[in-house]
Structure formats: structure tokens, C-alpha cells
N, C-alpha and C positions, 0 to 999 in steps of 0.2 A: 505494499500499499504507500502510495506517495505521501512525504513527510509536509506537514501543512505549514510554510511559510508566515509568521509574524506580520501584518502589515502595519505600515508604520503609519503614525500619526497623520504624516502630511499626505499621504496615500490617500488613509480614509478621506481627510478633509477634500481631496481634489474630487473625489468621487460623489461625494456628498453634494459639493458645491456645483459639479456636475449636474445633476439630477435634480438640484431645487431642495435638498434639506428632506425628499420626500420619498415615500417607498412606493417604489416602483411595481410594486404587487396591488396594495390595497389604497394607495392614496394620501395615506397619514402622511402627517408633517412632525417634525423635530420643531419644539421641545414637547408636542403631545404624546410622543411615543420614544420609545428608544431606538433609535438606528442603527442597524450593523449592514456589514457589507458581506453580500452573499456571492459565490460562486458562479455565475452559471455553467461553466464546466466544472464540476467537482474536481475538487484537489484527487479524490481517491480515484478520479476517472482519466487525470493526469492534467486538468486544469493548471492554471498558474498564474499568478499575480498580477498580469497584466490590466492595463484600467479598459482593457476592451471585454475584459472576462469579470469585472467586478461590478456589481449594480447595488444600488440600496435599498435595502427592506430594513421593515420594522422587525421587533423581535419576535411581535407570535407569527409573521408569515415567515421567518426566516428559520424561525425552530420548530412551529408546527405547534399549532393549539392539543392540547391535551385533556383529556379529561381524568386522568389517574388519578387517587386520592393518594395525600401525603401524606407517608407512614408518622407516628409521631416522632422518631428518630431522626425523620428528615427533617424536623423545625427549622432546628440551628441553621442547616444548611441551607433552606428554605430566606432564611433572613440574611444571610450573607451572600446571598444570589440579589436580593432585593437591594441592600445596600451597595454590591456593586453595579446595579441598574441605576441607582439613584447616582452614583458618582459618575457614569458613563453619560448620564441625563445631563449633568454640570457642565461634563466636558464638551456634550453637543451644542448646549446654549452658548459656552464661549465663540464655539465656532460661527455657529448662525450669526452669532453677533460680528465676529472678524467677518464674514461672508457679507455684511450688509454693509460695513464700513469702506469695503473694495469696493463693492457696489457705486456707493454714495463717493468714493474718492473718483472714480471711472467718469461718473456724472459728471462731478465738478469740472473736470479736466475737460470734458467734452462741451461742456457749458463754456469753459475760458477760453477754446479755441474757436467756437461760435462768435462770442463775443471779440475776440482780435479779429476775426475775418471781417465782421461789420464796420471795426475802427481802420483796417489795413484799406477796404476797398470802398467805405463808404459815408464813414464818418466826416465831417468838413476838416481840415488839415487846422490843427493845432488842439481838437477836442479830442473827447474819447469819453466813452461811454460808462457812466455812472452805476453805482450803486444800484438804483432803483432799475434803471435801463437792465440794469445784468438780471435783479431778480425778476422782471418780464419776460427776457429768455429763459431763463429757469423754468419759468411756470408754463410758458410755450412748448419747451421741450418736454417736460412731464406728460402735457397732454398729448403731444403729437409724433413725440420720436423726432430722432436726427434727420432723415431722409425727406420728412413731410417738412420740417421746421425751414430747411435749406432750400428746399422748393421756393417756399413762401418768401422768405428771405429775398430771395434771387427775383422775383414777379413781384413784389413789392415797390424793390428800389429801380427796377424795368419800369414799371406804370408811373411812378410817383418822383416829381424832382426833387420835391423839398424834403430833405432829410427826416425832418419831426412826421411831420404826417407818414412817409413812406414807414417807417418805425413802428410808429403806431397802428397802422395797417397789419404788421406781421400777423399777427395772431389771427385777425379775422380772416385774411384769406388762406392761410393755414385751415382753419376751419374748414372753408369752401373745398379745401384740396381731397380732405375725407368726406365732406358731406356736397357733393357737385348739385347743384342747382340743377333743377330741369329745364331744356335748352330755351323754353319761351320765356321762363323766368328771367334768364341771365340775361337773355337779348334787349329783355325791359330793361333792367338797371342798365346798358350801355345806353340805351336809347333816353334814359331819362338823364344819364351825363351829357348827351349833346343838348339838351333841351336846356340843364343848369348851366351850359358853359356857354350858350348863345341868347339865352332870354332873362332881362332883369330878375325876374320872380316866377317861382313856381312851388304849387303845392307838392312837394316829396312824394309822400303817400298815395293820394290821390294820381299823381300824372303815371305811379306804376301801376296802379289800378287801370287809369284807361289804357296806358300802353298793352297790358297785359290782355285787353279785350279786344283792343283792335289787332294784336297779335293774333288773335283765333280764327279770323276772318279775312286778316291782308298778310302779306309776305314780309319778312324782315328787311329785304332791302329796298319793298317800296315805304316800309316806314321810317329806314334810315332817312332816304331822302327826304320824306314829309321833315322830319324832324330838323334836318337842315336847311330848308325853308320857310319852316311856320315862322309868321314874325311877334308872336307875343302869345302870353299865357293863356291871356282869353280866346283869341282863335283858337289853340289848339282845344281847351276845354271844349270848346263848340262844337270843330269840325272831328275829333274824335267820337262822338255820337252821330255826327252827320254824312256826308260823302267829301271824305277828302282826296279822293279822284276828282272828283269837278275842279275843287281848289287846284291843285295842282294843275289841271289844264287849264284853267284859267290864267294861270302864271307862268304857264308854257307859252299861251298865244298873247300875251301881253306885249 
């Protein structure tokens, strides 16, 4: 029979981290249960201590539950086993905290890199993102993750020339990357932007409602052309529920 080689604390810690301190058989997690390392291919059958042959298992899954009654002369042994399990649990709680600290350290390092990227690429010369700005990036990173946040940063600074506006829009853009708007809703926001840039005054929410109704019966290209020609908000309100086509024809013939 092959002799079982004792696993080091470092090896056990690496396996636990890889498996997120979760029993791979029943799903229970430390410190709710005592975790052990199980050999996928048993040592008795030639299995080794390579990480690929090791998996996290709770005490019950690894040892197997039993209905056998413990005899009186085994009470002391049972107490010793429970004490050993308690010590193992304490050790594993320390491992979990160490693992969480490693993850936190990695997150902080990533956030620092993102902040440095913004400073290097987009922040006006001589300025740096302050702690409030860093906290904002940190919150967005926790909500959306690295890839979505980077995409949002790039899109925001491409879309807005003003640094403060672009920075404040990052979180909102990240949200819509992960929760895309229906195409007609997205188009209505774009068309409203055209109106806001051209007209002295519009009712933002009402404009969206009218545009979305118009897009149900008219093409986006047609509505874009109209928004680029309409003279004022009153005219837009009146013609959104009337015949925009006739107005365009009159303008083209005049």
C-alpha cells in the first residue's frame, strides 16, 4: 500500500483558496464546517499530492457519516477528536481571513491601476483624481467588474469632452453596458440629445415619451432628420402628435 505523505499547510491553503473554501461535494463552506483535503485518486491506488489530484471536502463528506454508536471507552478519544477539529477550524478561519485579505489587496491594486490610467490618459494636466474620485471608481468596480468598468471609462471619455462630466457618467454608462436599453429607447435618448443641443428649452421626460411614440410609427432616420430641422419645443410637441412628414415637405419646398 502506498504511504500517505503529509500535506503542508501551504498546499492545503492553496487548494482551499482554489475551491473558495467550499466543500466540492456538498457545497458547505468554512468556518461552518471543518474542511479537509480529499485525494480524487486515493493514495492507496497510486494517487499523489499534485494539486490536480486534491479537492476540498468537509469532514463528513471526506470521512463518511456513520450511525455506529460510540462505546464508553471511546468517549475520551471522541473528545480529543472534537478538540482537534476545533483547532483545525480555528486554523481555517485564519486561512479564510488571509485569503480575503489577499483578494482585498488585489482589488486595491486593480483600482490603483484604473485610477492611474484615468490620470495618465484623461485627467487635465497638473490634476489628479482625489480620494472621493477613487472611492467612486472603487464602487463602480465592485458593481460591474474590471472589463465593464474599463469599457465604460473609454466610452465616457470618448463621448464627453469635459473631464468632470465624463468622469461622473462612468458609472451610468457601465450600468447600461450590463443592462442594455431596447433599441428604440436608446434611439429616443439620442434624438432627445439632438433636441437639447439645438433648442433653447425642452421638457426632458416628455420629449422621451413623444420620441418613443414617434419611433413606433416612423423610422429612426426620419426622426433624426426631423430633430435636426425642427425650430422650437412648441413646434416639436405639436407635430409629434400630428404630421411631421407634411412639415418636412413644406420646409424642403420653401
